[in-house]
ChimeraX commands (.cxc) that place a marker at each C-alpha (Angstrom):
marker #1 position -25.54,-7.39,-19.77 radius 0.5
marker #1 position -22.84,-7.41,-17.03 radius 0.5
marker #1 position -20.65,-4.17,-16.83 radius 0.5
marker #1 position -17.03,-4.80,-17.89 radius 0.5
marker #1 position -14.48,-5.38,-15.17 radius 0.5
marker #1 position -12.48,-2.51,-13.98 radius 0.5
marker #1 position -8.80,-3.37,-13.45 radius 0.5
marker #1 position -6.53,-1.01,-11.48 radius 0.5
marker #1 position -2.79,-1.62,-11.63 radius 0.5
marker #1 position 0.50,0.38,-11.88 radius 0.5
marker #1 position 1.12,2.44,-15.07 radius 0.5
marker #1 position 4.06,1.45,-17.16 radius 0.5
marker #1 position 5.93,4.50,-15.88 radius 0.5
marker #1 position 5.79,2.91,-12.40 radius 0.5
marker #1 position 8.00,0.12,-13.47 radius 0.5
marker #1 position 10.54,2.34,-15.25 radius 0.5
marker #1 position 11.09,4.02,-11.91 radius 0.5
marker #1 position 12.86,0.82,-10.80 radius 0.5
marker #1 position 15.71,1.90,-13.18 radius 0.5
marker #1 position 16.37,4.87,-10.82 radius 0.5
marker #1 position 15.28,3.57,-7.36 radius 0.5
marker #1 position 16.71,0.15,-7.21 radius 0.5
marker #1 position 20.36,0.93,-8.20 radius 0.5
marker #1 position 20.32,3.62,-5.55 radius 0.5
marker #1 position 18.78,1.31,-2.90 radius 0.5
marker #1 position 21.34,-1.36,-3.86 radius 0.5
marker #1 position 24.17,1.16,-3.48 radius 0.5
marker #1 position 22.91,2.18,0.02 radius 0.5
marker #1 position 22.44,-1.36,1.26 radius 0.5
marker #1 position 25.70,-2.52,-0.22 radius 0.5
marker #1 position 27.58,0.32,1.35 radius 0.5
marker #1 position 26.07,-0.47,4.72 radius 0.5
marker #1 position 26.89,-4.15,4.54 radius 0.5
marker #1 position 30.47,-3.95,3.14 radius 0.5
marker #1 position 31.53,-0.98,5.17 radius 0.5
marker #1 position 29.93,-2.39,8.26 radius 0.5
marker #1 position 31.64,-5.76,7.89 radius 0.5
marker #1 position 34.89,-3.86,6.99 radius 0.5
marker #1 position 34.70,-2.03,10.35 radius 0.5
marker #1 position 33.90,-5.28,12.32 radius 0.5
marker #1 position 36.47,-7.47,10.56 radius 0.5
marker #1 position 39.18,-4.74,10.09 radius 0.5
marker #1 position 39.34,-5.00,6.25 radius 0.5
marker #1 position 38.87,-2.45,3.46 radius 0.5
marker #1 position 36.73,-3.59,0.43 radius 0.5
marker #1 position 38.39,-3.10,-2.94 radius 0.5
marker #1 position 36.61,-1.31,-5.73 radius 0.5
marker #1 position 35.84,-4.60,-7.40 radius 0.5
marker #1 position 34.30,-5.93,-4.16 radius 0.5
marker #1 position 32.19,-2.80,-3.93 radius 0.5
marker #1 position 31.02,-2.95,-7.59 radius 0.5
marker #1 position 30.27,-6.64,-7.39 radius 0.5
marker #1 position 28.46,-6.38,-4.21 radius 0.5
marker #1 position 26.47,-3.36,-5.50 radius 0.5
marker #1 position 25.35,-5.43,-8.57 radius 0.5
marker #1 position 24.34,-8.53,-6.47 radius 0.5
marker #1 position 22.54,-6.34,-3.97 radius 0.5
marker #1 position 20.66,-4.46,-6.54 radius 0.5
marker #1 position 19.61,-7.58,-8.32 radius 0.5
marker #1 position 18.27,-9.06,-5.13 radius 0.5
marker #1 position 16.42,-6.13,-4.09 radius 0.5
marker #1 position 14.91,-5.66,-7.58 radius 0.5
marker #1 position 13.75,-9.38,-7.61 radius 0.5
marker #1 position 12.29,-9.06,-4.10 radius 0.5
marker #1 position 10.39,-5.96,-4.97 radius 0.5
marker #1 position 9.22,-7.19,-8.33 radius 0.5
marker #1 position 7.79,-10.34,-6.68 radius 0.5
marker #1 position 5.70,-8.17,-4.24 radius 0.5
marker #1 position 4.70,-5.59,-6.77 radius 0.5
marker #1 position 3.70,-8.14,-9.32 radius 0.5
marker #1 position 1.12,-9.55,-6.95 radius 0.5
marker #1 position -0.15,-6.88,-4.55 radius 0.5
marker #1 position -1.00,-3.63,-6.41 radius 0.5
marker #1 position -3.50,-5.24,-8.54 radius 0.5
marker #1 position -7.35,-4.73,-8.11 radius 0.5
marker #1 position -10.26,-5.94,-10.12 radius 0.5
marker #1 position -13.85,-4.90,-9.63 radius 0.5
marker #1 position -16.60,-6.99,-11.39 radius 0.5
marker #1 position -20.36,-6.85,-11.05 radius 0.5
marker #1 position -20.20,-9.21,-8.06 radius 0.5
marker #1 position -16.70,-9.25,-6.65 radius 0.5
marker #1 position -13.80,-7.09,-5.57 radius 0.5
marker #1 position -10.37,-8.78,-6.00 radius 0.5
marker #1 position -7.34,-7.53,-4.14 radius 0.5
marker #1 position -4.00,-8.99,-5.50 radius 0.5
marker #1 position -3.52,-11.55,-8.06 radius 0.5
marker #1 position -2.97,-15.34,-8.31 radius 0.5
marker #1 position -2.84,-17.38,-5.14 radius 0.5
marker #1 position -2.22,-14.28,-3.04 radius 0.5
marker #1 position -5.57,-12.61,-4.05 radius 0.5
marker #1 position -8.31,-11.88,-1.61 radius 0.5
marker #1 position -11.76,-12.06,-3.30 radius 0.5
marker #1 position -14.60,-10.22,-1.59 radius 0.5
marker #1 position -18.06,-10.89,-2.85 radius 0.5
marker #1 position -19.97,-7.53,-2.87 radius 0.5
marker #1 position -23.01,-9.20,-1.31 radius 0.5
marker #1 position -20.87,-10.07,1.76 radius 0.5
marker #1 position -19.72,-6.49,2.49 radius 0.5
marker #1 position -21.61,-5.43,5.55 radius 0.5
marker #1 position -20.96,-1.69,5.26 radius 0.5
marker #1 position -18.59,1.01,4.11 radius 0.5
marker #1 position -17.35,4.36,5.42 radius 0.5
marker #1 position -15.75,7.01,3.20 radius 0.5
marker #1 position -12.72,8.48,5.03 radius 0.5
marker #1 position -10.69,6.97,7.90 radius 0.5
marker #1 position -10.95,8.18,11.51 radius 0.5
marker #1 position -9.26,11.38,12.50 radius 0.5
marker #1 position -7.33,9.65,15.36 radius 0.5
marker #1 position -3.58,9.05,14.56 radius 0.5
marker #1 position -0.63,8.44,16.87 radius 0.5
marker #1 position 0.91,11.49,18.50 radius 0.5
marker #1 position 4.19,11.21,16.59 radius 0.5
marker #1 position 2.33,11.17,13.28 radius 0.5
marker #1 position 0.55,14.44,14.17 radius 0.5
marker #1 position 3.85,15.98,15.12 radius 0.5
marker #1 position 5.18,15.16,11.63 radius 0.5
marker #1 position 3.36,18.22,10.14 radius 0.5
marker #1 position 5.45,20.59,12.00 radius 0.5
marker #1 position 8.82,19.39,10.69 radius 0.5
marker #1 position 9.76,20.54,7.34 radius 0.5
marker #1 position 11.40,17.24,6.49 radius 0.5
marker #1 position 8.32,15.30,7.10 radius 0.5
marker #1 position 5.64,17.77,6.38 radius 0.5
marker #1 position 5.11,16.39,2.74 radius 0.5
marker #1 position 4.75,12.80,4.02 radius 0.5
marker #1 position 2.31,13.81,6.54 radius 0.5
marker #1 position 0.17,15.64,3.98 radius 0.5
marker #1 position 0.34,12.73,1.60 radius 0.5
marker #1 position -0.82,10.13,4.23 radius 0.5
marker #1 position -3.50,12.46,5.46 radius 0.5
marker #1 position -4.76,12.78,1.96 radius 0.5
marker #1 position -4.90,8.94,1.63 radius 0.5
marker #1 position -6.76,8.64,4.86 radius 0.5
marker #1 position -9.34,11.25,3.83 radius 0.5
marker #1 position -9.90,9.55,0.40 radius 0.5
marker #1 position -10.03,5.91,1.56 radius 0.5
marker #1 position -13.03,3.65,1.59 radius 0.5
marker #1 position -13.18,1.53,4.64 radius 0.5
marker #1 position -14.95,-1.72,4.00 radius 0.5
marker #1 position -16.31,-4.24,6.62 radius 0.5
marker #1 position -17.00,-7.71,5.62 radius 0.5
marker #1 position -17.31,-11.20,7.04 radius 0.5
marker #1 position -15.53,-12.66,10.05 radius 0.5
marker #1 position -14.45,-9.24,11.51 radius 0.5
marker #1 position -12.42,-8.51,8.44 radius 0.5
marker #1 position -11.90,-5.05,6.96 radius 0.5
marker #1 position -9.82,-3.33,4.31 radius 0.5
marker #1 position -9.00,0.41,3.88 radius 0.5
marker #1 position -9.00,0.86,0.16 radius 0.5
marker #1 position -7.15,3.87,-1.44 radius 0.5
marker #1 position -6.20,3.85,-5.19 radius 0.5
marker #1 position -6.01,7.59,-5.67 radius 0.5
marker #1 position -2.35,7.49,-6.83 radius 0.5
marker #1 position -0.92,9.13,-10.01 radius 0.5
marker #1 position 0.93,5.94,-10.79 radius 0.5
marker #1 position -2.18,3.67,-10.53 radius 0.5
marker #1 position -4.00,3.16,-13.77 radius 0.5
marker #1 position -7.85,3.25,-13.39 radius 0.5
marker #1 position -7.50,3.62,-9.64 radius 0.5
marker #1 position -9.85,6.58,-9.24 radius 0.5
marker #1 position -12.27,5.02,-11.72 radius 0.5
marker #1 position -12.36,1.77,-9.60 radius 0.5
marker #1 position -12.81,3.83,-6.39 radius 0.5
marker #1 position -15.61,5.91,-7.74 radius 0.5
marker #1 position -17.49,2.88,-9.27 radius 0.5
marker #1 position -17.03,0.88,-6.06 radius 0.5
marker #1 position -18.45,3.80,-3.95 radius 0.5
marker #1 position -21.46,3.94,-6.33 radius 0.5
marker #1 position -22.24,0.23,-5.88 radius 0.5
marker #1 position -21.86,0.36,-2.12 radius 0.5
marker #1 position -23.98,3.46,-1.84 radius 0.5
marker #1 position -26.85,1.64,-0.12 radius 0.5
marker #1 position -24.28,0.11,2.39 radius 0.5
marker #1 position -22.42,3.36,3.17 radius 0.5
marker #1 position -22.68,4.56,6.84 radius 0.5
marker #1 position -21.17,7.59,8.61 radius 0.5
marker #1 position -17.83,8.00,10.51 radius 0.5
marker #1 position -19.80,7.77,13.76 radius 0.5
marker #1 position -20.09,3.87,13.06 radius 0.5
marker #1 position -16.40,3.38,13.80 radius 0.5
marker #1 position -15.85,1.32,16.97 radius 0.5
marker #1 position -12.98,1.85,19.35 radius 0.5
marker #1 position -11.37,-1.24,18.10 radius 0.5
marker #1 position -11.47,0.06,14.53 radius 0.5
marker #1 position -10.31,3.41,15.38 radius 0.5
marker #1 position -7.25,1.90,17.16 radius 0.5
marker #1 position -6.50,-0.47,14.28 radius 0.5
marker #1 position -6.69,2.37,11.73 radius 0.5
marker #1 position -4.33,4.71,13.60 radius 0.5
marker #1 position -1.63,3.41,11.44 radius 0.5
marker #1 position -3.63,2.10,8.54 radius 0.5
marker #1 position -2.23,-0.50,6.20 radius 0.5
marker #1 position -3.78,0.65,3.00 radius 0.5
marker #1 position -5.32,-2.01,0.68 radius 0.5
marker #1 position -4.44,-4.90,2.99 radius 0.5
marker #1 position -7.11,-7.03,4.55 radius 0.5
marker #1 position -7.05,-6.89,8.35 radius 0.5
marker #1 position -8.92,-8.74,11.06 radius 0.5
marker #1 position -10.26,-7.20,14.26 radius 0.5
marker #1 position -9.12,-8.84,17.41 radius 0.5
marker #1 position -11.12,-9.05,20.62 radius 0.5
marker link #1:1,2 radius 0.2
marker link #1:2,3 radius 0.2
marker link #1:3,4 radius 0.2
marker link #1:4,5 radius 0.2
marker link #1:5,6 radius 0.2
marker link #1:6,7 radius 0.2
marker link #1:7,8 radius 0.2
marker link #1:8,9 radius 0.2
marker link #1:9,10 radius 0.2
marker link #1:10,11 radius 0.2
marker link #1:11,12 radius 0.2
marker link #1:12,13 radius 0.2
marker link #1:13,14 radius 0.2
marker link #1:14,15 radius 0.2
marker link #1:15,16 radius 0.2
marker link #1:16,17 radius 0.2
marker link #1:17,18 radius 0.2
marker link #1:18,19 radius 0.2
marker link #1:19,20 radius 0.2
marker link #1:20,21 radius 0.2
marker link #1:21,22 radius 0.2
marker link #1:22,23 radius 0.2
marker link #1:23,24 radius 0.2
marker link #1:24,25 radius 0.2
marker link #1:25,26 radius 0.2
marker link #1:26,27 radius 0.2
marker link #1:27,28 radius 0.2
marker link #1:28,29 radius 0.2
marker link #1:29,30 radius 0.2
marker link #1:30,31 radius 0.2
marker link #1:31,32 radius 0.2
marker link #1:32,33 radius 0.2
marker link #1:33,34 radius 0.2
marker link #1:34,35 radius 0.2
marker link #1:35,36 radius 0.2
marker link #1:36,37 radius 0.2
marker link #1:37,38 radius 0.2
marker link #1:38,39 radius 0.2
marker link #1:39,40 radius 0.2
marker link #1:40,41 radius 0.2
marker link #1:41,42 radius 0.2
marker link #1:42,43 radius 0.2
marker link #1:43,44 radius 0.2
marker link #1:44,45 radius 0.2
marker link #1:45,46 radius 0.2
marker link #1:46,47 radius 0.2
marker link #1:47,48 radius 0.2
marker link #1:48,49 radius 0.2
marker link #1:49,50 radius 0.2
marker link #1:50,51 radius 0.2
marker link #1:51,52 radius 0.2
marker link #1:52,53 radius 0.2
marker link #1:53,54 radius 0.2
marker link #1:54,55 radius 0.2
marker link #1:55,56 radius 0.2
marker link #1:56,57 radius 0.2
marker link #1:57,58 radius 0.2
marker link #1:58,59 radius 0.2
marker link #1:59,60 radius 0.2
marker link #1:60,61 radius 0.2
marker link #1:61,62 radius 0.2
marker link #1:62,63 radius 0.2
marker link #1:63,64 radius 0.2
marker link #1:64,65 radius 0.2
marker link #1:65,66 radius 0.2
marker link #1:66,67 radius 0.2
marker link #1:67,68 radius 0.2
marker link #1:68,69 radius 0.2
marker link #1:69,70 radius 0.2
marker link #1:70,71 radius 0.2
marker link #1:71,72 radius 0.2
marker link #1:72,73 radius 0.2
marker link #1:73,74 radius 0.2
marker link #1:74,75 radius 0.2
marker link #1:75,76 radius 0.2
marker link #1:76,77 radius 0.2
marker link #1:77,78 radius 0.2
marker link #1:78,79 radius 0.2
marker link #1:79,80 radius 0.2
marker link #1:80,81 radius 0.2
marker link #1:81,82 radius 0.2
marker link #1:82,83 radius 0.2
marker link #1:83,84 radius 0.2
marker link #1:84,85 radius 0.2
marker link #1:85,86 radius 0.2
marker link #1:86,87 radius 0.2
marker link #1:87,88 radius 0.2
marker link #1:88,89 radius 0.2
marker link #1:89,90 radius 0.2
marker link #1:90,91 radius 0.2
marker link #1:91,92 radius 0.2
marker link #1:92,93 radius 0.2
marker link #1:93,94 radius 0.2
marker link #1:94,95 radius 0.2
marker link #1:95,96 radius 0.2
marker link #1:96,97 radius 0.2
marker link #1:97,98 radius 0.2
marker link #1:98,99 radius 0.2
marker link #1:99,100 radius 0.2
marker link #1:100,101 radius 0.2
marker link #1:101,102 radius 0.2
marker link #1:102,103 radius 0.2
marker link #1:103,104 radius 0.2
marker link #1:104,105 radius 0.2
marker link #1:105,106 radius 0.2
marker link #1:106,107 radius 0.2
marker link #1:107,108 radius 0.2
marker link #1:108,109 radius 0.2
marker link #1:109,110 radius 0.2
marker link #1:110,111 radius 0.2
marker link #1:111,112 radius 0.2
marker link #1:112,113 radius 0.2
marker link #1:113,114 radius 0.2
marker link #1:114,115 radius 0.2
marker link #1:115,116 radius 0.2
marker link #1:116,117 radius 0.2
marker link #1:117,118 radius 0.2
marker link #1:118,119 radius 0.2
marker link #1:119,120 radius 0.2
marker link #1:120,121 radius 0.2
marker link #1:121,122 radius 0.2
marker link #1:122,123 radius 0.2
marker link #1:123,124 radius 0.2
marker link #1:124,125 radius 0.2
marker link #1:125,126 radius 0.2
marker link #1:126,127 radius 0.2
marker link #1:127,128 radius 0.2
marker link #1:128,129 radius 0.2
marker link #1:129,130 radius 0.2
marker link #1:130,131 radius 0.2
marker link #1:131,132 radius 0.2
marker link #1:132,133 radius 0.2
marker link #1:133,134 radius 0.2
marker link #1:134,135 radius 0.2
marker link #1:135,136 radius 0.2
marker link #1:136,137 radius 0.2
marker link #1:137,138 radius 0.2
marker link #1:138,139 radius 0.2
marker link #1:139,140 radius 0.2
marker link #1:140,141 radius 0.2
marker link #1:141,142 radius 0.2
marker link #1:142,143 radius 0.2
marker link #1:143,144 radius 0.2
marker link #1:144,145 radius 0.2
marker link #1:145,146 radius 0.2
marker link #1:146,147 radius 0.2
marker link #1:147,148 radius 0.2
marker link #1:148,149 radius 0.2
marker link #1:149,150 radius 0.2
marker link #1:150,151 radius 0.2
marker link #1:151,152 radius 0.2
marker link #1:152,153 radius 0.2
marker link #1:153,154 radius 0.2
marker link #1:154,155 radius 0.2
marker link #1:155,156 radius 0.2
marker link #1:156,157 radius 0.2
marker link #1:157,158 radius 0.2
marker link #1:158,159 radius 0.2
marker link #1:159,160 radius 0.2
marker link #1:160,161 radius 0.2
marker link #1:161,162 radius 0.2
marker link #1:162,163 radius 0.2
marker link #1:163,164 radius 0.2
marker link #1:164,165 radius 0.2
marker link #1:165,166 radius 0.2
marker link #1:166,167 radius 0.2
marker link #1:167,168 radius 0.2
marker link #1:168,169 radius 0.2
marker link #1:169,170 radius 0.2
marker link #1:170,171 radius 0.2
marker link #1:171,172 radius 0.2
marker link #1:172,173 radius 0.2
marker link #1:173,174 radius 0.2
marker link #1:174,175 radius 0.2
marker link #1:175,176 radius 0.2
marker link #1:176,177 radius 0.2
marker link #1:177,178 radius 0.2
marker link #1:178,179 radius 0.2
marker link #1:179,180 radius 0.2
marker link #1:180,181 radius 0.2
marker link #1:181,182 radius 0.2
marker link #1:182,183 radius 0.2
marker link #1:183,184 radius 0.2
marker link #1:184,185 radius 0.2
marker link #1:185,186 radius 0.2
marker link #1:186,187 radius 0.2
marker link #1:187,188 radius 0.2
marker link #1:188,189 radius 0.2
marker link #1:189,190 radius 0.2
marker link #1:190,191 radius 0.2
marker link #1:191,192 radius 0.2
marker link #1:192,193 radius 0.2
marker link #1:193,194 radius 0.2
marker link #1:194,195 radius 0.2
marker link #1:195,196 radius 0.2
marker link #1:196,197 radius 0.2
marker link #1:197,198 radius 0.2
marker link #1:198,199 radius 0.2
marker link #1:199,200 radius 0.2
marker link #1:200,201 radius 0.2
view
């Protein structure tokens, strides 16, 4: 009997965060736009214009973010495939087409990223991204394509379970970090997690 599919997607609390983040983002963008235009055109926005602009900007940002989040942070692992995304935007990777996998990304990162760990303001971001790199599963598959998978987020439902199951199913295809090519190391210096890439050259 086939094993049940494992679906990883944002928890309900992730969507509730929109109630806090989007109004703030709308306020910042609206202030930049109206105050910037006010400085260029020599006019002072009224309270009504600021409030109306904030409402419109917040709605547009929310719709844009929802459209992306509705499709991209969705992963499904079946007995035979790994699906990244949903609908017409999904990439379906047959497990038999996976050539190899490596646990953990290369140590190489750009110099400015390494400097971040010394600045108190960016130390937390550096630590978080370093954790993601150390816990990613790098997958190589057909036509020079690759994807660094990392689902170990507190807001991702079933993320760790999917990662552990995927690692177990790819155990016989797992190779060491010494298998990274120079092109892969360069491409993963600024890794785009959970997005399919293509090696050039």
